[in-house]
C-alpha positions in Angstrom: -10.1 39.0 -51.8 -6.9 37.7 -50.8 -7.0 34.1 -49.5 -4.6 32.2 -47.5 -3.1 29.0 -48.0 -5.6 26.0 -47.7 -4.4 23.6 -44.1 -3.9 20.2 -44.7 -6.4 18.4 -42.7 -5.0 16.2 -40.0 -5.7 12.5 -40.1 -8.6 10.9 -37.9 -7.2 9.2 -35.6 -8.1 5.4 -35.9 -6.9 2.3 -34.5 -4.4 1.4 -37.4 -2.1 4.2 -36.7 -1.5 2.6 -33.5 -1.5 -0.7 -34.4 2.2 -1.2 -35.0 3.2 1.0 -31.7 4.7 -1.5 -29.2 4.9 -0.8 -25.4 8.3 -0.5 -23.9 10.1 -0.2 -20.7 11.5 2.6 -19.9 12.1 2.9 -16.2 13.3 3.8 -13.9 13.8 0.7 -12.4 15.9 1.8 -9.0 12.4 0.9 -6.9 9.3 -1.6 -6.7 5.8 -0.6 -5.6 3.8 -1.9 -2.7 4.2 -5.1 -2.0 1.4 -6.8 0.0 2.3 -10.3 0.0 5.3 -12.8 -0.4 5.0 -16.8 0.0 7.8 -19.0 -0.1 7.5 -23.0 -1.9 8.4 -24.9 0.9 9.8 -28.1 -1.1 12.1 -25.7 -3.3 12.5 -22.5 -1.8 14.7 -21.2 -4.6 10.9 -20.4 -6.0 8.5 -17.6 -4.1 5.8 -15.6 -4.9 5.2 -11.6 -4.7 1.7 -9.9 -4.6 2.2 -6.1 -5.3 -1.0 -4.2 -4.1 -1.7 -2.6 -7.7 0.6 -4.6 -10.1 -0.4 -7.9 -10.2 1.6 -11.3 -8.9 5.5 -12.1 -10.0 7.2 -15.5 -9.4 10.6 -16.4 -8.9 12.3 -19.9 -9.9 15.7 -19.0 -9.2 16.3 -17.6 -5.8 15.4 -13.9 -6.8 17.7 -13.4 -9.7 14.5 -13.2 -12.2 10.9 -12.7 -11.6 7.9 -13.6 -14.1 4.6 -11.8 -14.2 2.2 -14.6 -13.9 -1.7 -13.0 -13.2 -1.3 -10.0 -16.1 -4.3 -12.2 -17.8 -6.4 -11.9 -14.7 -9.1 -9.6 -14.1 -7.8 -7.6 -11.4 -4.4 -6.8 -10.1 -4.6 -6.0 -6.8 -3.1 -8.9 -4.4 -3.9 -9.2 -1.3 -3.0 -12.6 0.1 -0.6 -15.9 -1.4 -0.5 -19.0 0.0 1.3 -22.0 -1.5 -0.1 -25.4 -0.4 2.3 -27.2 1.6 1.8 -30.7 0.9 1.5 -29.9 -3.0 3.3 -27.0 -4.0 1.6 -26.5 -7.4 -1.0 -25.7 -5.9 -1.2 -21.9 -5.2 -4.1 -19.6 -3.6 -4.2 -15.9 -4.4 -6.7 -13.5 -2.5 -7.1 -10.5 -4.6 -7.8 -6.9 -3.3 -4.7 -5.3 -0.8 -5.5 -5.3 2.8 -3.7 -2.5 3.8 -6.7 0.0 4.1 -5.2 3.3 2.0 -7.3 5.4 0.1 -5.6 4.2 -2.8 -5.9 0.2 -2.3 -7.5 -1.5 -5.1 -10.2 -4.0 -4.7 -10.1 -7.4 -5.8 -13.1 -10.4 -7.1 -11.9 -13.1 -5.1 -10.1 -16.3 -4.5 -8.1 -17.7 -7.5 -6.2 -21.1 -7.2 -3.5 -22.4 -9.7 -2.4 -26.1 -9.9 0.4 -25.8 -12.5 2.5 -23.2 -9.9 0.7 -20.1 -11.1 0.7 -21.3 -15.1 -3.0 -20.9 -15.2 -5.7 -19.5 -12.7 -9.4 -20.7 -11.9 -11.2 -18.3 -10.1 -12.5 -19.8 -6.8 -15.2 -17.8 -5.6 -15.8 -15.1 -2.9 -16.2 -12.7 -5.8 -18.0 -10.1 -3.4 -15.4 -10.2 -0.6 -13.3 -7.3 -2.3 -10.5 -7.3 0.0 -8.2 -10.7 1.2 -6.0 -10.1 4.2 -4.7 -14.1 4.5 -5.4 -17.5 3.0 -3.7 -20.7 4.8 -3.9 -24.2 3.5 -4.2 -27.3 5.4 -0.8 -28.8 5.9 -1.8 -32.2 4.4 -5.0 -31.4 2.3 -4.5 -28.6 -0.9 -8.1 -28.8 -1.3 -8.6 -27.5 2.2 -8.4 -23.8 2.8 -9.0 -20.7 5.0 -10.0 -17.2 3.7 -9.5 -13.9 5.8 -11.7 -11.8 4.4 -11.8 -7.8 4.9 -14.7 -7.4 2.9 -15.4 -3.9 1.0 -13.3 -0.8 2.3 -15.7 2.3 1.4 -19.1 0.3 1.7 -21.1 -2.4 3.7 -22.3 -5.4 3.0 -20.6 -8.3 1.0 -18.8 -11.7 1.2 -16.9 -10.7 4.9 -15.6 -13.2 7.9 -13.3 -16.2 7.8 -14.5 -18.4 5.2 -13.5 -22.1 4.2 -13.5 -24.5 1.7 -13.2 -28.5 1.5 -13.4 -28.7 -2.3 -10.8 -26.6 -3.7 -13.0 -23.7 -3.9 -16.0 -25.1 -5.3 -18.5 -23.9 -2.5 -17.5 -21.8 0.6 -18.7 -21.9 4.0 -18.3 -18.6 6.5 -17.5 -20.0 9.5 -16.5 -17.3 11.6 -18.2 -13.7 11.6 -19.6 -10.8 13.9 -22.9 -11.1 15.0 -25.9 -8.4 14.3 -25.6 -4.8 12.7 -22.1 -4.9 13.1 -21.2 -7.5 10.4 -21.9 -5.1 7.6 -18.8 -3.6 8.6 -16.6 -6.0 10.1 -14.5 -9.0 8.2 -11.8 -11.1 9.3 -7.9 -9.5 9.6 -6.0 -12.7 10.1 -6.1 -16.1 10.6 -3.0 -18.7 11.5 -3.0 -22.7 12.3 -1.5 -24.6 14.5 1.7 -26.6 12.9 1.0 -29.4 15.0 -2.8 -29.6 14.8 -4.7 -28.3 11.9 -8.1 -28.3 13.5 -6.9 -25.4 15.9 -7.3 -21.9 14.1 -6.7 -18.3 15.7 -8.6 -15.4 13.9 -9.2 -11.8 14.2 -12.1 -9.9 13.7 -11.9 -6.2 12.4 -14.4 -3.7 11.9 -13.6 -0.8 9.4 -14.9 1.7 6.5 -13.4 4.3 4.7 -15.2 7.7 3.4 -13.5 10.4 1.4 -13.0 12.3 4.2 -12.7 9.8 7.4 -11.1 6.3 8.5 -13.3 4.8 10.9 -12.4 1.1 12.7 -13.7 -0.6 15.5 -16.2 0.2 18.1 -16.3 3.9 15.9 -17.1 1.7 12.6 -19.6 -0.2 14.3 -22.0 2.4 16.4 -20.2 1.1 19.9 -20.3 -2.9 19.1 -16.9 -4.0 20.7 -16.9 -7.5 18.0 -13.2 -7.2 16.9 -10.7 -9.2 19.3 -8.7 -12.9 18.7 -10.9 -16.1 18.1 -9.7 -19.7 18.5 -11.4 -22.7 17.3 -10.5 -26.5 18.0 -12.7 -28.4 16.0 -11.2 -26.9 12.4 -13.9 -23.8 12.3 -17.0 -25.7 13.6 -17.1 -23.5 17.1 -15.3 -20.4 18.1 -14.5 -18.8 21.5 -13.0 -15.0 22.1 -10.1 -15.3 23.6 -9.2 -12.2 26.4 -7.2 -13.3 29.3 -5.2 -10.3 29.3 -6.3 -9.2 25.7 -7.5 -5.5 25.7 -11.1 -4.5 24.0 -12.1 -1.6 21.7 -9.7 -3.5 19.1 -9.4 -2.2 15.4 -6.7 -4.7 13.6 -4.8 -7.6 14.7 -2.3 -9.3 13.4 -1.0 -12.7 14.5 1.6 -15.2 14.4 2.3 -18.8 15.9 5.8 -20.4 16.4 6.4 -23.5 14.2 9.0 -24.8 17.0 6.6 -24.6 19.9 3.3 -24.0 18.5 1.9 -23.2 21.8 3.5 -19.5 21.8 1.0 -17.4 19.6 1.6 -13.8 19.7 -0.5 -10.7 18.3 0.0 -7.0 17.5 -3.3 -5.4 18.6 -4.7 -2.1 18.1 -6.6 -0.8 21.0 -8.5 2.6 22.0 -8.7 1.7 25.4 -6.9 4.8 26.8 -7.0 6.6 23.9 -6.0 6.7 20.7 -2.3 7.2 19.2 -1.1 9.9 16.6 -0.1 8.7 13.4 3.7 9.1 14.3 3.2 7.5 17.7 4.6 4.1 17.2 3.3 3.0 20.6 -0.3 2.1 21.9 -1.4 3.2 25.1 -2.9 -0.4 25.6 -2.5 -2.3 22.5 0.8 -3.4 21.3 2.4 -6.7 21.5 1.4 -9.4 23.2 2.4 -13.1 24.1 0.6 -16.3 24.6 2.8 -19.6 25.6 -0.6 -21.6 26.7 -2.5 -21.9 23.4 -4.2 -18.8 23.7 -5.4 -18.7 27.2 -3.3 -15.9 28.9 -1.9 -13.4 27.6 0.8 -11.0 28.6 1.6 -7.6 26.8 5.5 -7.4 26.2 5.3 -4.3 24.7 3.6 -0.8 23.5 4.9 -1.4 19.6 2.2 -0.8 17.3 2.9 1.1 14.4 0.3 3.0 12.3 -2.2 -0.1 12.7 -4.5 0.1 9.7 -1.3 0.2 7.5 1.0 -2.3 8.9 -0.2 -5.5 12.1 2.1 -7.3 11.0 4.4 -9.9 13.6 6.1 -13.0 12.5 7.8 -15.5 14.7 11.4 -17.1 13.6 10.5 -20.6 12.7 13.4 -21.9 14.4 13.7 -19.7 17.4 10.3 -18.4 19.4 12.3 -15.5 21.0 12.9 -14.1 17.3 10.4 -12.0 16.8 9.9 -9.2 13.9 7.0 -6.5 13.9 7.0 -5.1 10.3 6.1 -0.8 10.5 7.6 2.1 8.9 11.0 0.1 9.9 11.8 -3.4 10.5 11.5 -4.0 14.3 13.4 -7.0 15.5 13.0 -8.4 18.9 15.3 -11.3 20.5 13.5 -11.7 23.6 10.4 -13.2 23.0 8.8 -9.7 22.1 9.9 -7.1 24.7 12.6 -5.1 23.3 12.3 -4.1 19.6 15.3 -2.4 17.9 15.5 -1.2 13.9 18.6 -1.5 13.0 17.8 -4.1 10.7 16.0 -1.7 8.6 19.1 0.0 7.1 19.0 1.0 3.3 15.9 -0.7 3.3 13.0 1.6 2.1 10.5 2.0 4.8 6.9 0.9 5.2 6.9 -2.9 5.2 4.0 -4.9 4.5 5.2 -8.3 3.9 7.9 -11.0 5.6 8.4 -14.2 4.7 10.9 -16.6 6.7 12.3 -19.7 5.2 11.8 -22.4 7.5 15.3 -25.0 8.0 17.4 -21.9 6.9 18.5 -21.8 10.7 22.1 -22.9 10.9 23.3 -25.8 12.8 23.6 -24.5 16.8 27.4 -24.2 17.5 29.0 -26.2 20.1 29.2 -24.7 23.7 32.4 -22.6 24.5 33.6 -24.2 28.0 32.3 -21.5 30.2 29.2 -22.1 28.5 29.1 -25.8 29.2 26.6 -25.9 31.5 24.5 -23.6 29.9 21.4 -24.7 27.3 22.6 -23.7 24.1 20.6 -20.6 22.3 18.7 -21.7 19.2 19.8 -19.7 16.1 18.1 -17.5 13.7 16.7 -18.5 10.6 18.9 -16.9 7.9 16.8 -16.2 4.6 14.1 -13.4 4.9 12.2 -11.7 1.9 10.8 -8.4 3.1 8.2 -6.6 0.7 8.1 -3.0 1.3 6.4 0.0 -0.3 9.9 0.4 -2.2 10.0 -3.5 -3.5 11.3 -6.9 -2.3 14.3 -7.4 -0.2 16.3 -10.4 1.1 18.8 -11.7 3.2 20.5 -14.5 4.0 22.2 -13.4 7.5 18.6 -12.9 9.5 18.2 -9.5 8.3 21.5 -8.1 7.8 23.4 -7.2 4.3 19.8 -6.8 2.3 19.9 -7.5 -1.3 17.1 -5.0 -3.1 15.8 -7.1 -5.8 14.7 -4.3 -8.2 13.7 -6.5 -10.6 10.1 -6.1 -11.0 8.4 -3.0 -12.7 6.1 -2.2 -10.1 6.8 1.3 -9.4 3.2 3.3 -9.0 3.1 6.2 -11.0 0.4 9.0 -9.8 1.2 11.4 -13.0 3.1 12.0 -15.9 4.4 15.1 -18.2 6.4 15.7 -21.1 8.8 18.4 -22.4 9.6 18.8 -26.1 13.9 18.3 -25.4 15.1 16.6 -29.1 16.1 14.4 -29.8 14.6 12.5 -27.3 11.9 14.2 -25.0 11.7 13.8 -21.3 9.4 12.1 -19.1 8.7 13.4 -15.3 6.2 12.6 -12.9 6.1 11.1 -9.5 5.5 7.6 -8.0 4.1 6.1 -4.8 6.2 6.8 -1.9 9.1 6.9 -4.6 9.6 10.2 -4.9 9.8 12.4 -8.4 11.8 11.3 -11.1 12.9 12.7 -14.7 14.5 10.5 -17.5 14.6 10.8 -21.7 12.1 8.6 -23.6 15.8 7.6 -25.4 19.4 7.5 -25.5 21.8 7.2 -28.1 24.0 4.8 -26.8 23.8 0.6 -27.1 22.4 0.0 -23.8 19.4 2.0 -24.1 18.1 3.9 -21.4 19.7 2.9 -18.1 18.8 3.5 -14.1 21.7 6.2 -14.1 19.4 8.2 -17.3 17.1 8.9 -14.7 17.4 11.5 -12.0 15.3 12.2 -8.5 13.9 15.1 -7.8 12.9 14.6 -4.0 9.8 14.7 -2.3 7.9 11.9 -0.4 4.7 10.9 -2.6 5.6 12.6 -6.1 2.9 13.6 -8.2 2.5 16.3 -10.9 5.9 17.5 -12.5 6.4 20.8 -14.2 9.1 21.5 -16.6 10.6 25.2 -16.2 9.8 27.1 -19.8 13.3 28.9 -19.7 16.0 26.6 -18.0 15.9 22.8 -18.8 17.3 22.1 -15.3 14.7 23.7 -13.1 11.9 21.7 -12.2 8.4 21.9 -10.1 7.5 19.2 -8.3 4.9 17.9 -5.6 4.4 15.7 -2.6 1.2 15.1 -1.2 -0.9 18.3 0.5 0.3 20.4 -2.2 3.6 20.8 -0.9 5.4 21.9 -4.0 9.0 22.7 -4.6 11.4 23.7 -7.3 14.6 21.8 -7.5 17.8 22.8 -10.1 19.4 19.9 -11.4 22.7 21.8 -12.2 23.5 23.2 -8.6 21.3 21.0 -6.4 19.1 24.3 -4.9 15.7 22.8 -3.6 13.2 25.4 -2.5 9.8 24.4 -0.5 7.1 26.6 -2.2 3.6 25.9 -0.8 1.4 28.6 -0.1 0.6 29.6 3.7 -2.1 32.1 5.2 -1.2 34.9 7.4 -1.2 33.8 10.8 -4.8 33.8 12.4 -6.3 33.2 9.1 -8.2 29.9 8.0 -5.5 27.1 6.7 -5.6 26.5 2.9 -7.1 22.6 2.2 -5.3 20.3 -0.1 -5.8 17.1 -1.6 -3.1 14.1 -1.6 -2.6 14.9 -5.2 -3.3 18.4 -5.8 -3.5 19.6 -9.1 -0.4 21.4 -10.7 -0.2 23.1 -13.8 1.7 25.4 -16.4 -0.2 27.5 -18.7 0.5 26.8 -22.1 -0.5 30.7 -23.0 1.6 32.0 -20.3 5.0 30.8 -19.8 6.5 30.8 -16.2 2.8 30.7 -15.0 1.9 27.8 -12.7 -1.4 27.1 -11.3 -2.4 25.1 -8.0 -5.3 24.0 -6.7 -6.3 23.3 -3.3 -9.4 24.6 -1.8 -8.9 27.6 -3.8 -7.2 28.6 -7.1 -3.5 29.9 -6.4 -1.6 31.5 -9.3 2.2 31.0 -9.0 4.6 33.3 -11.1 8.6 34.0 -10.8 9.7 30.8 -11.0 7.1 30.1 -8.2 8.1 32.6 -5.9 4.8 34.3 -5.8 1.6 33.5 -5.5 -1.8 34.9 -6.1 -5.0 34.0 -4.4 -7.4 33.8 -8.1 -10.7 32.2 -6.5 -12.9 32.1 -3.4 -13.1 28.5 -1.8 -14.6 26.9 -4.8 -15.8 23.6 -2.7 -19.1 23.1 -0.1 -16.5 23.6 2.6 -18.6 21.2 4.7 -16.5 21.4 8.2 -18.2 17.8 9.0 -15.8 16.8 6.2 -13.2 18.7 6.7 -11.0 18.3 9.8 -9.8 14.7 9.6 -6.3 14.4 10.9 -3.1 12.5 9.7 -1.3 11.7 6.7 -3.6 14.1 4.5 -5.0 11.5 2.7 -8.5 12.3 4.4 -8.6 16.3 3.2 -11.7 16.9 1.7 -13.1 19.8 0.3 -10.5 20.5 -2.3 -10.1 21.0 -6.2 -9.5 17.7 -7.4 -9.3 18.2 -11.3 -8.1 21.7 -13.1 -7.2 22.7 -16.1 -6.6 25.4 -18.9 -8.4 26.2 -22.0 -6.2 24.7 -24.8 -7.3 27.9 -27.0 -8.7 30.4 -25.0 -6.0 32.2 -22.3 -7.2 33.0 -18.6 -9.9 30.0 -18.8 -10.0 27.9 -16.4 -12.1 25.1 -15.0 -12.3 23.6 -11.7 -13.6 20.4 -10.2 -14.1 19.7 -6.4 -14.2 16.3 -4.5 -17.5 17.5 -3.2 -19.4 17.8 -6.5 -19.1 21.2 -7.5 -17.8 22.4 -11.2 -16.5 26.0 -11.9 -15.4 27.9 -14.8 -13.4 31.2 -15.2 -12.7 33.1 -18.4 -10.5 36.2 -17.1 -7.9 34.1 -15.0 -9.9 34.2 -11.7 -11.3 37.6 -12.7 -14.7 35.9 -11.6 -16.4 32.6 -11.5 -19.4 30.9 -13.3 -20.8 28.1 -11.5 -21.9 25.1 -13.7 -22.9 22.3 -10.7 -26.1 22.6 -11.5 -26.3 22.0 -15.4 -24.1 18.5 -14.6 -26.5 15.2 -15.6 -27.6 13.1 -12.4 -24.8 10.5 -11.7 
């Protein structure tokens, strides 16, 4: 009997094989990631801090020329709020857990405090707050702080409401919370101190909860109890009263701002479902919007219906030098020069959309100009603060012209990749993948130039949020990339051709459901075959021009969980994981987000459910 040459035994993977491998940054560095908060050191404005939704905390000591990560050794990397103590800028407070309530928002483990400008950190309590929307520090006492704890996004309970510490976080007192059963889902959404009297505090209560198939807020989250709104204390949080005087009811998320130059002016951007809710693309509210009080919150006037996508934004700022200049953050940065009556978005040119954080440097307004002869009897118009630092889904921007001439400070490695894939190009293989709200990209693992990998070595492959990217096996310039909701497209980098290829049912047939991040895989056994998963599995061929359904609906298709509207992030009853056997052609495994597991051995000819064989969770 003739035998073949014995095959060498592959080495066992062990720690020693990876010991000398070093992580290196290869890009792309043309974008940042989602920014959640920004804080400027009031004593040295060259110093500022940037908090990221999932990437930790960065500090610049040179006006944004460079940034250093200062939170990497801590247990969590999701930042919700930053505050620099006004009386001692070495004292920095950080609240962990992003407060923007996306499905992708990560949670935190409470409050951290540094007494050396972020060099070292101490955990300072509220470990079960999960999400912190704002921290404000007493102007003269760096050990006194208020924390707006939004609480668990996905579950009841935990530490929720407005907390106060007078001993640098050793102990905390819950000074404002919802009453009754509604407290389990209601937290504090924002808090501001009166700059002329720190005993005067304004805060908001906000109820919300997510499931994989829904997002509820306000009275819907609390079973009808209207517990949200704006509250005021005049005794350092010892007692509170709910403000009305023109504010609507049935509120959701509310953002607050108080004027530094005129503390009687308080403003709020208010989500309200009185009169009905608004579509995701409608930046106007029927009864909510921008409200302004000029008497410390006693009476409020609705100045504008502007209120973009409340759960994701709800941020408002008043220029510290001029209470007529007001900013509302949303898909764009909206600016008003008449106290919030009219807004424009011309300051958002060349700025990445989805604005979450804005820091304005006090004292950066120029001196008033001498009036013209014809205006000598008119009071001079107060100038605007010139230095703004803006945080978006695309990173950090800085302006020294009151929102004009933005400089993109793309020096923080904060891109948020959902998925990556590799090819076998030589001598340097390529990496392709998609990022949160920053498209799909492809770039090399190395170059033969002395500069190494540069931004110019990376190429955008289009998309909104980016996810899976596949390489065409026959044409190195062709890629199959994906955006949210199964939006697959083919792009050719040689000629610029791009074609949308998402499967669509015939008119009158049930619609297909796709996950936010739908599985898209290339067959390793049949070059040119691509599998895409929604609630069913699709086989794409001929450069994805044609598709065949190769499965029935593999989910439970619960009608109570498959009707959410919006961005598609709440799409449920879909296949979340799809893999092809590396050794057996035609064998596919599919797992759904509602807990079903399937396998086919003949490329979808028939499917066997294995759910009953899974262990109990």
